[in-house]
C-alpha positions as CSV (number, residue, x, y, z in Angstrom):
1,M,13.2,-13.3,22.1
2,C,9.9,-13.3,20.1
3,A,9.5,-9.6,20.5
4,I,13.0,-9.0,19.2
5,V,12.4,-11.4,16.2
6,A,9.1,-9.5,15.5
7,L,11.0,-6.2,15.7
8,A,13.5,-7.5,13.2
9,G,10.7,-7.4,10.7
10,L,9.8,-3.9,11.7
11,L,10.7,-2.4,8.4
12,G,10.6,-5.7,6.5
13,A,11.5,-5.6,2.9
14,C,12.0,-2.2,1.3
15,S,10.2,-3.2,-1.8
16,Q,6.6,-4.2,-2.5
17,S,4.8,-6.7,-4.7
18,D,3.4,-5.9,-8.1
19,G,-0.1,-5.5,-6.6
20,D,1.2,-3.0,-4.1
21,T,2.9,-1.1,-6.8
22,A,-0.3,-0.6,-8.7
23,A,-2.2,0.4,-5.6
24,D,-3.8,3.8,-5.5
25,A,-2.8,5.1,-2.1
26,S,-2.0,8.6,-0.9
27,S,1.3,9.6,0.7
28,S,2.7,12.6,2.6
29,S,5.4,12.8,-0.1
30,A,5.4,15.5,-2.7
31,V,5.9,14.7,-6.4
32,L,9.4,15.5,-7.4
33,A,10.8,15.2,-10.9
34,S,14.4,15.9,-9.9
35,A,16.3,16.7,-6.8
36,S,16.3,20.4,-6.0
37,T,19.7,22.0,-5.5
38,S,20.9,24.9,-3.5
39,P,24.2,26.6,-2.7
40,R,26.4,24.5,-0.4
41,G,26.5,27.2,2.3
42,A,29.1,27.7,5.0
43,A,30.9,24.8,6.5
44,A,29.8,23.8,10.0
45,P,31.6,21.9,12.8
46,L,30.7,18.3,13.1
47,P,29.6,17.0,16.5
48,K,32.1,15.0,18.5
49,P,31.4,11.3,18.4
50,V,31.6,9.5,21.7
51,Q,32.4,6.1,20.1
52,Q,33.2,4.4,16.8
53,L,31.7,1.2,15.5
54,E,33.0,-1.0,12.7
55,V,30.1,-3.0,11.2
56,D,30.8,-5.9,8.8
57,A,27.7,-7.2,6.9
58,T,27.4,-10.6,5.3
59,E,24.6,-13.2,4.7
60,Y,22.8,-12.7,7.0
61,T,24.5,-11.3,10.1
62,F,26.3,-8.2,11.4
63,K,29.7,-8.4,13.0
64,I,30.1,-5.2,15.2
65,S,33.4,-4.1,16.7
66,P,34.1,-3.4,19.5
67,D,31.7,-6.0,20.9
68,P,28.5,-4.0,21.8
69,S,27.2,-6.7,24.2
70,G,28.4,-4.7,27.2
71,G,26.3,-1.7,26.1
72,L,26.9,1.4,24.1
73,K,27.1,5.0,25.1
74,P,24.4,7.5,24.1
75,G,25.5,10.2,21.7
76,W,26.9,10.7,18.3
77,T,28.5,7.5,17.0
78,L,31.0,7.3,14.1
79,L,29.8,4.3,12.0
80,K,32.1,2.6,9.5
81,F,30.1,0.1,7.5
82,H,31.7,-2.6,5.3
83,N,29.8,-5.0,3.0
84,V,31.8,-8.2,3.1
85,G,29.0,-10.3,1.8
86,V,27.9,-11.2,-1.8
87,E,24.5,-9.4,-1.7
88,P,23.7,-5.7,-1.1
89,H,23.4,-4.7,2.6
90,Q,22.7,-1.8,4.8
91,V,22.5,-1.0,8.5
92,M,19.6,1.0,9.9
93,F,19.0,1.9,13.6
94,A,15.5,1.9,15.2
95,H,15.0,3.2,18.7
96,I,11.9,1.8,20.5
97,K,9.9,4.6,21.9
98,D,9.5,4.9,25.6
99,G,6.5,3.0,27.0
100,V,5.9,0.9,24.0
101,D,4.1,-2.4,24.7
102,M,6.4,-5.0,23.1
103,S,3.4,-7.4,22.5
104,K,1.6,-4.7,20.6
105,L,4.8,-4.0,18.6
106,A,5.2,-7.7,17.8
107,A,1.5,-7.9,16.7
108,A,1.9,-4.9,14.5
109,G,4.9,-6.3,12.8
110,A,3.7,-9.9,12.4
111,G,3.3,-10.9,8.8
112,D,3.9,-7.3,7.5
113,S,6.9,-7.3,5.2
114,S,6.6,-3.6,4.7
115,G,6.8,-2.8,8.4
116,A,4.3,0.0,7.9
117,G,2.2,-1.2,10.8
118,A,5.1,-1.0,13.3
119,I,6.7,2.3,12.3
120,E,4.6,4.3,14.8
121,F,6.3,2.4,17.7
122,V,9.9,3.5,16.9
123,D,12.1,6.4,16.0
124,M,14.3,5.7,13.0
125,I,17.6,7.4,13.8
126,G,19.6,6.9,10.6
127,G,22.4,4.6,9.6
128,V,23.5,3.9,6.0
129,S,21.5,2.9,3.0
130,Y,22.5,-0.1,1.0
131,I,25.8,-0.7,-0.8
132,G,27.0,-3.5,-3.0
133,P,29.5,-6.2,-2.2
134,D,33.1,-5.1,-1.3
135,Q,32.0,-1.5,-0.7
136,D,32.3,0.7,2.4
137,T,30.5,3.8,3.6
138,T,30.7,6.1,6.6
139,A,28.1,8.0,8.6
140,M,27.3,9.3,12.1
141,V,24.2,8.4,14.1
142,N,23.0,9.8,17.3
143,L,22.2,6.8,19.5
144,T,19.6,7.5,22.2
145,E,19.3,5.7,25.5
146,G,17.2,2.5,25.5
147,L,16.8,-0.4,23.2
148,V,18.0,0.2,19.7
149,M,17.8,-2.3,16.8
150,A,20.4,-2.5,14.1
151,M,18.9,-4.2,11.0
152,C,19.3,-4.7,7.3
153,Y,16.0,-4.8,5.4
154,V,17.3,-5.0,1.9
155,P,15.2,-7.8,0.2
156,A,16.7,-11.0,-1.1
157,A,15.8,-12.1,-4.6
158,N,12.7,-13.8,-3.3
159,G,11.5,-10.5,-1.7
160,V,12.2,-11.5,1.9
161,A,14.0,-8.9,3.9
162,H,17.4,-9.8,5.3
163,A,16.1,-8.8,8.7
164,L,13.5,-11.5,8.6
165,M,16.4,-14.0,7.9
166,G,18.2,-13.0,11.0
167,M,20.1,-9.9,10.0
168,T,19.2,-7.9,13.1
169,T,21.0,-7.1,16.4
170,A,19.6,-5.7,19.6
171,L,21.8,-3.0,21.2
172,T,21.5,-1.6,24.7
173,V,22.4,2.1,24.9
174,S,22.9,3.5,28.4
175,A,25.0,6.3,30.0
176,P,28.4,5.0,31.2
177,S,29.0,4.8,34.9
178,D,32.3,6.8,34.5
179,E,31.8,9.7,32.1
180,A,35.4,10.8,32.5
181,A,36.5,7.5,31.1
182,S,34.9,8.1,27.7
183,S,37.2,9.7,25.2
184,A,35.7,11.7,22.3
185,L,36.8,10.8,18.7
186,R,36.9,13.0,15.7
187,P,36.1,12.0,12.1
188,S,38.9,12.6,9.6
189,D,37.1,15.8,8.4
190,E,36.0,18.2,11.1
191,E,33.4,20.2,9.2
192,A,30.2,19.4,7.4
193,L,30.3,20.9,3.9
194,G,26.6,21.4,3.5
195,T,23.1,20.2,4.3
196,I,20.9,17.6,2.6
197,E,17.3,18.2,3.6
198,L,14.6,15.6,3.4
199,S,11.7,18.0,3.1
200,A,8.0,18.0,2.4
201,N,8.9,19.0,-1.1
202,G,11.5,16.3,-1.7
203,Y,15.3,16.2,-1.5
204,Q,17.0,19.6,-1.1
205,M,20.7,19.1,-2.0
206,P,23.7,21.4,-2.3
207,D,24.5,22.0,-6.0
208,D,28.1,20.9,-5.3
209,L,28.4,17.5,-3.6
210,G,32.2,17.4,-3.3
211,A,33.9,14.8,-1.2
212,G,33.3,15.3,2.5
213,W,30.7,15.3,5.4
214,Y,27.1,16.4,4.9
215,H,24.5,17.1,7.5
216,V,21.3,15.2,6.6
217,K,18.1,16.3,8.4
218,N,14.4,15.4,8.0
219,T,12.2,18.5,8.1
220,D,9.1,16.8,6.9
221,S,6.4,15.2,9.1
222,A,7.0,11.8,7.5
223,L,9.8,9.2,7.7
224,H,12.3,9.4,4.8
225,E,15.6,8.0,3.7
226,L,18.2,9.0,1.2
227,S,19.2,5.9,-0.9
228,L,21.8,6.8,-3.6
229,L,22.1,4.8,-6.9
230,R,24.7,5.5,-9.5
231,L,23.3,5.1,-13.0
232,G,25.1,3.7,-16.0
233,G,24.1,6.8,-18.0
234,S,21.7,9.7,-18.2
235,I,18.0,8.8,-18.2
236,G,14.8,10.7,-18.9
237,D,11.7,11.2,-16.9
238,D,9.9,8.1,-18.3
239,Q,12.9,5.9,-17.7
240,A,13.3,7.2,-14.1
241,R,9.6,6.5,-13.4
242,L,9.9,2.9,-14.8
243,L,13.1,2.4,-12.8
244,V,11.4,3.5,-9.6
245,E,8.5,1.1,-10.3
246,D,11.0,-1.8,-10.8
247,L,12.8,-1.0,-7.6
248,A,9.5,-0.9,-5.7
249,A,8.5,-4.3,-7.0
250,N,11.9,-5.8,-6.4
251,K,12.4,-6.4,-10.1
252,T,15.7,-6.4,-11.9
253,P,15.9,-2.8,-13.4
254,Q,16.3,-2.3,-17.1
255,V,18.7,0.5,-16.3
256,E,22.2,-0.3,-15.1
257,L,22.8,1.0,-11.6
258,E,25.1,0.6,-8.6
259,A,24.0,1.1,-4.9
260,V,26.4,3.5,-3.3
261,G,24.9,4.1,0.1
262,G,23.3,7.2,1.5
263,M,21.5,8.0,4.8
264,G,19.3,5.4,6.3
265,A,15.7,6.1,7.4
266,I,15.3,9.2,9.6
267,S,12.1,10.0,11.4
268,A,10.6,13.5,11.4
269,G,12.8,16.0,13.3
270,F,15.8,13.7,13.5
271,D,19.2,14.1,11.7
272,G,22.5,12.5,11.0
273,Y,25.8,12.9,9.1
274,L,26.9,11.2,6.0
275,Y,30.3,11.1,4.3
276,L,30.1,11.3,0.5
277,D,32.8,10.7,-2.0
278,L,30.9,10.1,-5.2
279,D,32.4,9.4,-8.6
280,Q,31.4,11.6,-11.6
281,G,28.2,10.4,-13.2
282,D,24.4,10.4,-13.0
283,Y,22.6,9.5,-9.9
284,L,19.1,8.7,-8.6
285,A,18.1,9.4,-5.0
286,V,15.1,7.4,-3.8
287,D,13.0,6.9,-0.7
288,F,11.9,3.3,0.0
289,M,10.1,4.2,3.2
290,P,6.3,3.9,3.7
291,D,3.9,5.8,5.9
292,P,2.5,4.2,9.1
293,G,-0.2,1.7,8.1
294,E,0.4,2.2,4.4
295,P,3.0,-0.2,2.8
296,R,3.3,1.9,-0.4
297,P,6.9,3.3,-0.5
298,H,7.2,7.1,-0.9
299,M,9.1,6.8,-4.1
300,L,6.0,5.5,-5.9
301,D,4.4,8.9,-5.0
302,G,7.3,10.8,-6.5
303,Y,9.8,11.0,-3.7
304,Y,12.9,10.5,-5.8
305,G,15.2,12.7,-7.8
306,R,18.0,12.7,-10.3
307,F,21.3,14.6,-10.0
308,S,24.8,14.6,-11.5
309,I,28.3,14.9,-10.2
């Protein structure tokens, strides 16, 4: 149990203290004034999910249906996430790498609210970034065999990550004994409209983000996420920089915004699928993730971008 509790703090809180914000640390992220766009490209078939999970989030637990205690199948999983609580929530999936010494993982995560010390022990395989109360979002994640942790590491007002307050669930993923008994599901849309790339040069997005499924892939050597925030209006470069600093320090931003989801953290070389249906307006995409051993979030080194719908 202690190992699981320690792993719950693996990615800790996604924000840092004021002192961390001011730190002069390097990152693998490239400075990015705005999200780069590209043609949407040809639609591509979605992978067939092997199962569907409904996840309800509240303070501070997940309710997952169907009950995963009997084990989950490996493969693409259709994820429907509902925030039924009063605080923002998310669900991220971390697969413990083969051969990891759980005591070393526990030691690396102990007392580290950023989780930077423990990132090297896991593969982050996606999920959904945070949304506000009474909101829903949909994604697909490729669950791999082994122990997978589902967690919410959105910080509470005091800066403590929800995962450290019990919002984490251990999932066992193993091949079913009867493959013929597993029926494939299809999402409502059967094609991905385009690709969102988490690259070494920042977010590469289609110039038309219409409603539908998008393939999200991490082509960089660092861990990244795509957290989407709808802004109350257009902002300039200086306002964007100050907003990012406030987010990193877990301060109340001076700019009106709404968390509308996005793709949870994905390790280098991994991918996922995200369903988007964004209202018209101005948006900020940000990466809360740090590098291993360095708690400074990538967005403080320029991994963020603005775009409009």
